[in-house]
A tleap script that builds the chain and sets N, CA, C and O, in Angstrom:
source leaprc.protein.ff14SB
mol = sequence {
  NMET THR HIE LEU LEU GLU LYS ASP THR PRO
  PHE VAL PHE SER GLU ASP CYS ILE GLN ALA
  PHE GLN THR LEU LYS LYS LYS LEU THR LYS
  ALA PRO ILE LEU ILE ALA LEU ASN TRP ASP
  LEU PRO PHE GLU LEU MET CYS ASP ALA SER
  ASP PHE ALA ILE GLY ALA VAL LEU GLY GLN
  ARG GLN GLU LYS LEU PHE ARG PRO ILE HIE
  TYR ALA SER LYS THR LEU THR SER ALA GLU
  SER ASN TYR THR MET THR GLU LYS GLU MET
  LEU ALA VAL CVAL
}
set mol.1.N position { 11.302 1.488 -9.572 }
set mol.1.CA position { 11.946 0.415 -9.542 }
set mol.1.C position { 11.085 -0.600 -10.185 }
set mol.1.O position { 11.428 -1.632 -10.762 }
set mol.2.N position { 9.856 -0.097 -9.973 }
set mol.2.CA position { 8.632 -0.675 -10.338 }
set mol.2.C position { 8.864 -1.179 -12.643 }
set mol.2.O position { 8.452 -2.045 -13.415 }
set mol.3.N position { 9.774 0.096 -12.703 }
set mol.3.CA position { 9.792 -0.536 -14.429 }
set mol.3.C position { 10.471 -1.771 -14.529 }
set mol.3.O position { 10.542 -2.329 -15.623 }
set mol.4.N position { 10.892 -2.179 -13.691 }
set mol.4.CA position { 12.116 -3.724 -13.927 }
set mol.4.C position { 11.427 -5.016 -13.984 }
set mol.4.O position { 11.789 -6.151 -14.294 }
set mol.5.N position { 10.047 -4.371 -13.489 }
set mol.5.CA position { 9.119 -5.687 -13.622 }
set mol.5.C position { 8.518 -5.784 -14.662 }
set mol.5.O position { 7.769 -6.760 -14.632 }
set mol.6.N position { 8.474 -5.128 -15.768 }
set mol.6.CA position { 7.851 -5.314 -17.103 }
set mol.6.C position { 8.633 -5.874 -18.091 }
set mol.6.O position { 9.810 -5.605 -18.335 }
set mol.7.N position { 7.928 -6.654 -18.636 }
set mol.7.CA position { 8.349 -7.860 -19.630 }
set mol.7.C position { 8.826 -6.663 -20.683 }
set mol.7.O position { 8.367 -5.580 -21.047 }
set mol.8.N position { 10.294 -7.659 -21.037 }
set mol.8.CA position { 11.166 -7.581 -21.899 }
set mol.8.C position { 11.819 -6.057 -21.610 }
set mol.8.O position { 12.010 -5.098 -22.358 }
set mol.9.N position { 12.062 -6.268 -20.236 }
set mol.9.CA position { 12.554 -4.665 -19.805 }
set mol.9.C position { 14.155 -4.845 -19.307 }
set mol.9.O position { 14.278 -5.031 -18.097 }
set mol.10.N position { 15.400 -4.810 -20.104 }
set mol.10.CA position { 16.656 -5.257 -19.523 }
set mol.10.C position { 16.881 -4.682 -17.801 }
set mol.10.O position { 16.546 -3.632 -17.252 }
set mol.11.N position { 17.474 -5.693 -17.389 }
set mol.11.CA position { 17.678 -5.066 -15.624 }
set mol.11.C position { 19.152 -4.352 -15.529 }
set mol.11.O position { 20.283 -4.811 -15.692 }
set mol.12.N position { 18.707 -3.130 -15.221 }
set mol.12.CA position { 19.949 -1.917 -15.290 }
set mol.12.C position { 19.255 -1.590 -13.393 }
set mol.12.O position { 18.066 -1.538 -13.077 }
set mol.13.N position { 20.285 -1.451 -12.601 }
set mol.13.CA position { 19.389 -1.318 -11.122 }
set mol.13.C position { 20.832 0.324 -11.314 }
set mol.13.O position { 22.018 0.606 -11.141 }
set mol.14.N position { 20.004 0.673 -11.603 }
set mol.14.CA position { 20.574 2.688 -12.088 }
set mol.14.C position { 20.900 3.515 -10.539 }
set mol.14.O position { 20.607 2.852 -9.543 }
set mol.15.N position { 21.236 4.315 -10.403 }
set mol.15.CA position { 21.922 4.652 -8.867 }
set mol.15.C position { 20.321 5.448 -8.441 }
set mol.15.O position { 20.453 6.167 -7.451 }
set mol.16.N position { 19.044 5.433 -8.949 }
set mol.16.CA position { 17.695 6.137 -8.579 }
set mol.16.C position { 17.294 4.749 -8.091 }
set mol.16.O position { 16.775 4.658 -6.978 }
set mol.17.N position { 17.439 3.960 -8.629 }
set mol.17.CA position { 16.843 2.064 -8.359 }
set mol.17.C position { 17.352 2.057 -6.718 }
set mol.17.O position { 16.592 2.002 -5.750 }
set mol.18.N position { 19.099 2.138 -6.670 }
set mol.18.CA position { 19.453 1.686 -6.037 }
set mol.18.C position { 19.066 2.749 -4.272 }
set mol.18.O position { 18.917 2.428 -3.093 }
set mol.19.N position { 19.046 4.071 -5.062 }
set mol.19.CA position { 18.380 5.112 -3.789 }
set mol.19.C position { 17.035 4.532 -3.215 }
set mol.19.O position { 16.867 4.179 -2.048 }
set mol.20.N position { 16.106 4.492 -4.226 }
set mol.20.CA position { 14.279 3.991 -3.987 }
set mol.20.C position { 14.841 2.849 -2.799 }
set mol.20.O position { 14.865 3.103 -1.595 }
set mol.21.N position { 15.305 1.478 -3.440 }
set mol.21.CA position { 15.965 0.666 -2.317 }
set mol.21.C position { 16.412 0.833 -1.109 }
set mol.21.O position { 15.970 0.282 -0.101 }
set mol.22.N position { 17.162 1.477 -1.164 }
set mol.22.CA position { 17.600 2.216 0.405 }
set mol.22.C position { 16.969 3.024 1.041 }
set mol.22.O position { 17.337 3.286 2.186 }
set mol.23.N position { 15.651 3.754 0.389 }
set mol.23.CA position { 14.712 4.310 1.311 }
set mol.23.C position { 13.554 3.181 1.603 }
set mol.23.O position { 12.900 3.241 2.644 }
set mol.24.N position { 13.409 2.492 0.954 }
set mol.24.CA position { 12.315 1.533 1.229 }
set mol.24.C position { 13.178 0.552 2.300 }
set mol.24.O position { 12.547 0.342 3.336 }
set mol.25.N position { 14.497 -0.080 2.236 }
set mol.25.CA position { 15.184 -0.645 3.246 }
set mol.25.C position { 15.061 0.413 4.697 }
set mol.25.O position { 15.246 0.019 5.849 }
set mol.26.N position { 14.789 1.493 4.385 }
set mol.26.CA position { 15.329 1.999 5.880 }
set mol.26.C position { 13.964 2.526 6.438 }
set mol.26.O position { 13.907 2.919 7.603 }
set mol.27.N position { 12.525 2.544 5.375 }
set mol.27.CA position { 11.083 2.618 5.983 }
set mol.27.C position { 10.850 1.758 6.766 }
set mol.27.O position { 10.400 1.828 7.910 }
set mol.28.N position { 11.365 0.328 5.746 }
set mol.28.CA position { 10.431 -1.088 6.237 }
set mol.28.C position { 11.699 -1.356 7.891 }
set mol.28.O position { 11.404 -2.391 8.488 }
set mol.29.N position { 12.513 -0.827 8.325 }
set mol.29.CA position { 13.256 -1.181 9.437 }
set mol.29.C position { 12.873 -0.849 10.628 }
set mol.29.O position { 13.077 -1.492 11.658 }
set mol.30.N position { 11.944 0.813 10.446 }
set mol.30.CA position { 11.938 1.762 11.258 }
set mol.30.C position { 10.523 1.530 11.745 }
set mol.30.O position { 9.918 0.566 11.276 }
set mol.31.N position { 9.909 2.341 12.670 }
set mol.31.CA position { 9.009 2.197 13.385 }
set mol.31.C position { 7.729 2.813 12.023 }
set mol.31.O position { 8.356 3.214 11.042 }
set mol.32.N position { 6.824 2.885 11.915 }
set mol.32.CA position { 6.055 1.281 12.382 }
set mol.32.C position { 6.374 0.042 11.859 }
set mol.32.O position { 6.017 -0.305 10.734 }
set mol.33.N position { 7.089 -0.713 12.682 }
set mol.33.CA position { 7.194 -2.230 12.528 }
set mol.33.C position { 6.554 -3.072 12.172 }
set mol.33.O position { 5.638 -2.403 12.650 }
set mol.34.N position { 5.947 -4.159 11.683 }
set mol.34.CA position { 5.081 -4.830 11.883 }
set mol.34.C position { 4.855 -5.847 12.608 }
set mol.34.O position { 5.722 -6.710 12.747 }
set mol.35.N position { 3.956 -5.912 13.052 }
set mol.35.CA position { 2.974 -6.637 14.579 }
set mol.35.C position { 2.079 -8.324 14.135 }
set mol.35.O position { 1.279 -8.578 13.235 }
set mol.36.N position { 2.673 -9.197 15.234 }
set mol.36.CA position { 1.383 -9.900 14.874 }
set mol.36.C position { 0.210 -9.616 15.227 }
set mol.36.O position { -0.211 -8.721 15.959 }
set mol.37.N position { -0.344 -10.489 14.626 }
set mol.37.CA position { -1.886 -10.026 14.945 }
set mol.37.C position { -2.460 -10.695 16.192 }
set mol.37.O position { -2.059 -11.779 16.617 }
set mol.38.N position { -3.511 -9.904 16.788 }
set mol.38.CA position { -4.329 -10.359 17.345 }
set mol.38.C position { -5.673 -10.525 17.460 }
set mol.38.O position { -6.413 -9.544 17.379 }
set mol.39.N position { -6.021 -11.420 17.603 }
set mol.39.CA position { -7.584 -12.064 17.119 }
set mol.39.C position { -8.532 -11.215 17.476 }
set mol.39.O position { -9.423 -10.780 16.746 }
set mol.40.N position { -8.227 -10.810 19.350 }
set mol.40.CA position { -8.915 -10.283 20.024 }
set mol.40.C position { -9.261 -8.388 19.882 }
set mol.40.O position { -9.908 -7.716 20.685 }
set mol.41.N position { -8.752 -8.024 18.918 }
set mol.41.CA position { -8.526 -6.704 18.329 }
set mol.41.C position { -9.560 -6.767 17.052 }
set mol.41.O position { -9.771 -7.770 16.371 }
set mol.42.N position { -10.107 -5.580 16.895 }
set mol.42.CA position { -10.883 -5.673 15.353 }
set mol.42.C position { -9.808 -5.104 14.462 }
set mol.42.O position { -9.075 -4.160 14.760 }
set mol.43.N position { -9.799 -5.717 13.448 }
set mol.43.CA position { -8.668 -5.329 11.990 }
set mol.43.C position { -9.149 -3.912 11.311 }
set mol.43.O position { -10.309 -3.520 11.437 }
set mol.44.N position { -8.242 -3.244 10.643 }
set mol.44.CA position { -8.112 -1.907 9.860 }
set mol.44.C position { -7.271 -2.560 8.504 }
set mol.44.O position { -6.180 -3.110 8.356 }
set mol.45.N position { -8.510 -2.147 7.528 }
set mol.45.CA position { -8.015 -2.571 5.813 }
set mol.45.C position { -7.921 -1.085 5.570 }
set mol.45.O position { -8.914 -0.444 5.911 }
set mol.46.N position { -6.786 -0.334 4.979 }
set mol.46.CA position { -6.677 1.162 4.448 }
set mol.46.C position { -6.134 0.295 3.065 }
set mol.46.O position { -5.135 -0.424 3.036 }
set mol.47.N position { -7.096 0.572 1.906 }
set mol.47.CA position { -6.960 0.495 0.507 }
set mol.47.C position { -6.695 2.353 0.015 }
set mol.47.O position { -7.044 3.450 0.450 }
set mol.48.N position { -5.875 1.811 -1.132 }
set mol.48.CA position { -5.512 3.195 -2.091 }
set mol.48.C position { -5.018 2.825 -3.602 }
set mol.48.O position { -4.343 1.808 -3.760 }
set mol.49.N position { -5.276 3.455 -4.445 }
set mol.49.CA position { -5.220 3.374 -6.347 }
set mol.49.C position { -4.950 4.573 -6.512 }
set mol.49.O position { -5.158 5.617 -5.893 }
set mol.50.N position { -4.190 4.123 -7.930 }
set mol.50.CA position { -3.495 5.489 -8.748 }
set mol.50.C position { -4.152 5.017 -9.641 }
set mol.50.O position { -5.024 4.149 -9.670 }
set mol.51.N position { -3.342 6.098 -10.936 }
set mol.51.CA position { -3.975 5.386 -12.385 }
set mol.51.C position { -2.540 3.941 -12.623 }
set mol.51.O position { -2.592 3.290 -13.666 }
set mol.52.N position { -1.719 3.711 -11.870 }
set mol.52.CA position { -0.742 2.934 -12.253 }
set mol.52.C position { -0.478 1.504 -11.067 }
set mol.52.O position { 0.071 0.403 -11.127 }
set mol.53.N position { -1.244 2.319 -10.016 }
set mol.53.CA position { -1.003 0.811 -8.962 }
set mol.53.C position { -1.887 1.152 -7.767 }
set mol.53.O position { -2.351 2.277 -7.581 }
set mol.54.N position { -2.147 -0.205 -6.737 }
set mol.54.CA position { -2.819 0.242 -5.959 }
set mol.54.C position { -1.776 -0.813 -4.704 }
set mol.54.O position { -0.821 -1.589 -4.737 }
set mol.55.N position { -2.651 -0.251 -3.767 }
set mol.55.CA position { -2.192 -0.553 -2.379 }
set mol.55.C position { -2.853 -1.332 -1.131 }
set mol.55.O position { -4.019 -1.500 -1.489 }
set mol.56.N position { -2.751 -1.707 -0.273 }
set mol.56.CA position { -3.395 -1.917 1.160 }
set mol.56.C position { -2.355 -2.094 2.372 }
set mol.56.O position { -1.260 -2.657 2.372 }
set mol.57.N position { -3.071 -1.411 3.446 }
set mol.57.CA position { -2.203 -1.822 4.542 }
set mol.57.C position { -3.417 -2.498 5.326 }
set mol.57.O position { -4.530 -1.979 5.416 }
set mol.58.N position { -3.025 -3.837 5.931 }
set mol.58.CA position { -3.596 -4.746 7.246 }
set mol.58.C position { -3.479 -3.881 8.282 }
set mol.58.O position { -2.430 -3.238 8.270 }
set mol.59.N position { -4.266 -3.651 9.224 }
set mol.59.CA position { -3.428 -3.360 10.882 }
set mol.59.C position { -4.407 -3.281 11.981 }
set mol.59.O position { -5.602 -3.356 11.699 }
set mol.60.N position { -4.028 -3.138 13.205 }
set mol.60.CA position { -5.035 -2.892 14.061 }
set mol.60.C position { -4.338 -1.793 15.151 }
set mol.60.O position { -3.282 -1.166 15.238 }
set mol.61.N position { -5.677 -1.964 15.983 }
set mol.61.CA position { -4.921 -0.398 16.565 }
set mol.61.C position { -4.595 -0.957 18.010 }
set mol.61.O position { -5.422 -1.708 18.528 }
set mol.62.N position { -3.329 -0.602 18.750 }
set mol.62.CA position { -2.676 -1.279 20.221 }
set mol.62.C position { -2.848 0.522 20.750 }
set mol.62.O position { -2.490 1.490 20.079 }
set mol.63.N position { -3.216 0.541 21.530 }
set mol.63.CA position { -3.188 2.038 22.395 }
set mol.63.C position { -3.468 3.210 21.723 }
set mol.63.O position { -2.789 4.234 21.799 }
set mol.64.N position { -4.683 3.031 20.923 }
set mol.64.CA position { -4.878 3.834 20.047 }
set mol.64.C position { -4.076 4.316 19.060 }
set mol.64.O position { -4.351 5.404 18.554 }
set mol.65.N position { -3.032 3.627 18.663 }
set mol.65.CA position { -2.028 3.806 17.476 }
set mol.65.C position { -2.291 2.588 16.648 }
set mol.65.O position { -2.548 1.421 16.941 }
set mol.66.N position { -2.129 3.305 15.394 }
set mol.66.CA position { -2.637 2.467 14.212 }
set mol.66.C position { -1.263 1.340 13.857 }
set mol.66.O position { -0.273 1.992 13.527 }
set mol.67.N position { -1.025 -0.123 13.860 }
set mol.67.CA position { 0.090 -0.424 14.030 }
set mol.67.C position { -0.049 -1.980 12.376 }
set mol.67.O position { -0.744 -2.973 12.162 }
set mol.68.N position { 0.897 -1.370 11.793 }
set mol.68.CA position { 0.566 -2.439 10.758 }
set mol.68.C position { 0.971 -4.006 11.068 }
set mol.68.O position { 1.728 -4.491 11.908 }
set mol.69.N position { 0.090 -4.639 9.963 }
set mol.69.CA position { 0.441 -6.000 10.141 }
set mol.69.C position { 1.041 -6.378 8.829 }
set mol.69.O position { 2.150 -6.896 8.963 }
set mol.70.N position { 0.613 -6.263 7.567 }
set mol.70.CA position { 0.684 -6.715 6.360 }
set mol.70.C position { 0.693 -5.626 5.281 }
set mol.70.O position { -0.328 -4.950 5.149 }
set mol.71.N position { 1.553 -5.441 4.648 }
set mol.71.CA position { 1.111 -4.327 3.637 }
set mol.71.C position { 1.336 -5.354 2.238 }
set mol.71.O position { 1.886 -6.454 2.231 }
set mol.72.N position { 0.693 -4.580 1.013 }
set mol.72.CA position { 0.399 -5.378 -0.241 }
set mol.72.C position { 0.512 -4.154 -1.350 }
set mol.72.O position { 0.063 -3.092 -0.920 }
set mol.73.N position { 0.940 -4.119 -2.461 }
set mol.73.CA position { 0.498 -3.466 -3.546 }
set mol.73.C position { 1.207 -4.186 -4.826 }
set mol.73.O position { 1.966 -5.113 -4.542 }
set mol.74.N position { 1.028 -3.833 -6.327 }
set mol.74.CA position { 0.932 -4.549 -7.222 }
set mol.74.C position { 1.023 -2.969 -8.198 }
set mol.74.O position { 0.540 -1.864 -7.951 }
set mol.75.N position { 1.723 -3.380 -9.173 }
set mol.75.CA position { 0.971 -2.468 -10.642 }
set mol.75.C position { 0.011 -3.074 -11.363 }
set mol.75.O position { -0.035 -4.290 -11.552 }
set mol.76.N position { -0.801 -2.243 -11.798 }
set mol.76.CA position { -1.912 -2.654 -12.821 }
set mol.76.C position { -1.492 -3.061 -13.717 }
set mol.76.O position { -0.413 -2.605 -14.095 }
set mol.77.N position { -2.291 -4.347 -14.654 }
set mol.77.CA position { -2.281 -4.332 -15.843 }
set mol.77.C position { -2.693 -3.240 -16.831 }
set mol.77.O position { -3.511 -2.371 -16.526 }
set mol.78.N position { -2.045 -3.322 -18.129 }
set mol.78.CA position { -3.159 -2.218 -19.075 }
set mol.78.C position { -4.577 -2.560 -19.155 }
set mol.78.O position { -5.061 -1.512 -19.582 }
set mol.79.N position { -5.574 -3.418 -18.999 }
set mol.79.CA position { -6.724 -3.839 -18.567 }
set mol.79.C position { -7.114 -3.585 -17.357 }
set mol.79.O position { -8.211 -3.031 -17.280 }
set mol.80.N position { -6.649 -3.778 -16.524 }
set mol.80.CA position { -6.766 -2.844 -14.871 }
set mol.80.C position { -7.032 -1.353 -14.996 }
set mol.80.O position { -8.043 -0.756 -14.627 }
set mol.81.N position { -5.805 -0.792 -15.657 }
set mol.81.CA position { -5.635 0.717 -15.738 }
set mol.81.C position { -6.969 1.438 -16.255 }
set mol.81.O position { -7.449 2.525 -15.931 }
set mol.82.N position { -7.470 0.333 -17.298 }
set mol.82.CA position { -9.067 1.154 -17.025 }
set mol.82.C position { -10.167 0.722 -16.432 }
set mol.82.O position { -11.274 0.638 -16.963 }
set mol.83.N position { -9.926 0.481 -15.482 }
set mol.83.CA position { -10.937 0.192 -14.129 }
set mol.83.C position { -11.419 1.923 -13.527 }
set mol.83.O position { -10.667 2.897 -13.567 }
set mol.84.N position { -12.523 1.918 -13.119 }
set mol.84.CA position { -13.024 3.145 -12.729 }
set mol.84.C position { -11.751 3.366 -10.981 }
set mol.84.O position { -11.092 2.466 -10.461 }
set mol.85.N position { -11.810 4.391 -10.670 }
set mol.85.CA position { -11.066 4.614 -9.353 }
set mol.85.C position { -11.863 3.583 -8.466 }
set mol.85.O position { -11.213 2.825 -7.745 }
set mol.86.N position { -13.113 3.524 -8.481 }
set mol.86.CA position { -13.407 2.778 -7.149 }
set mol.86.C position { -13.817 1.173 -7.668 }
set mol.86.O position { -14.323 0.405 -6.850 }
set mol.87.N position { -13.666 0.914 -8.499 }
set mol.87.CA position { -12.988 -0.307 -9.439 }
set mol.87.C position { -11.801 -0.722 -8.603 }
set mol.87.O position { -11.646 -1.569 -7.723 }
set mol.88.N position { -10.714 0.511 -9.408 }
set mol.88.CA position { -8.827 0.053 -8.868 }
set mol.88.C position { -9.222 -0.409 -7.117 }
set mol.88.O position { -8.896 -1.475 -6.595 }
set mol.89.N position { -10.171 0.969 -6.295 }
set mol.89.CA position { -9.602 0.116 -4.680 }
set mol.89.C position { -10.253 -0.932 -4.808 }
set mol.89.O position { -9.525 -1.855 -4.443 }
set mol.90.N position { -11.779 -1.512 -5.306 }
set mol.90.CA position { -12.023 -2.853 -4.487 }
set mol.90.C position { -10.868 -3.562 -4.883 }
set mol.90.O position { -10.327 -4.207 -3.985 }
set mol.91.N position { -10.343 -3.605 -6.034 }
set mol.91.CA position { -9.317 -4.644 -6.297 }
set mol.91.C position { -8.621 -4.661 -5.661 }
set mol.91.O position { -8.177 -5.780 -5.404 }
set mol.92.N position { -8.003 -3.454 -4.930 }
set mol.92.CA position { -6.995 -3.489 -3.300 }
set mol.92.C position { -7.501 -4.562 -2.399 }
set mol.92.O position { -6.834 -5.447 -1.865 }
set mol.93.N position { -8.797 -4.345 -2.311 }
set mol.93.CA position { -9.144 -5.224 -1.190 }
set mol.93.C position { -9.138 -6.577 -1.610 }
set mol.93.O position { -9.373 -7.287 -0.632 }
set mol.94.N position { -9.002 -7.115 -2.445 }
set mol.94.CA position { -9.273 -8.293 -3.136 }
set mol.94.C position { -7.596 -8.848 -3.076 }
set mol.94.O position { -7.283 -9.923 -3.586 }
savepdb mol mol.pdb
quit
C-alpha cells in the first residue's frame, strides 16, 4: 500500500491493497494491543531500517512481557535511502 503515497500515483485500491489493509486491521486489533504508558517503568525503543523504510516501537515490559505503547514507520525519501544502515536506524530513533 505504500506505493499509494508516492507523488502523482493514481489511487487504485487493488485487491493486494485490500488484503494488506485487512491483515493490518486484524493485527492491530489483536494482542499485542497498545497499552497506556506507566511512568514508573523503564521504556524500551526498538528500531529497524531497510533500504526503503524505517520503523520503531516504543513499549514497556509488564510481567516480563513487552507491551507496545506506540508504533511509528515511514518510507524513506530518495536522499534518505542513500544513508548508511546505521544512519537509517538512527533516523528511526528521531
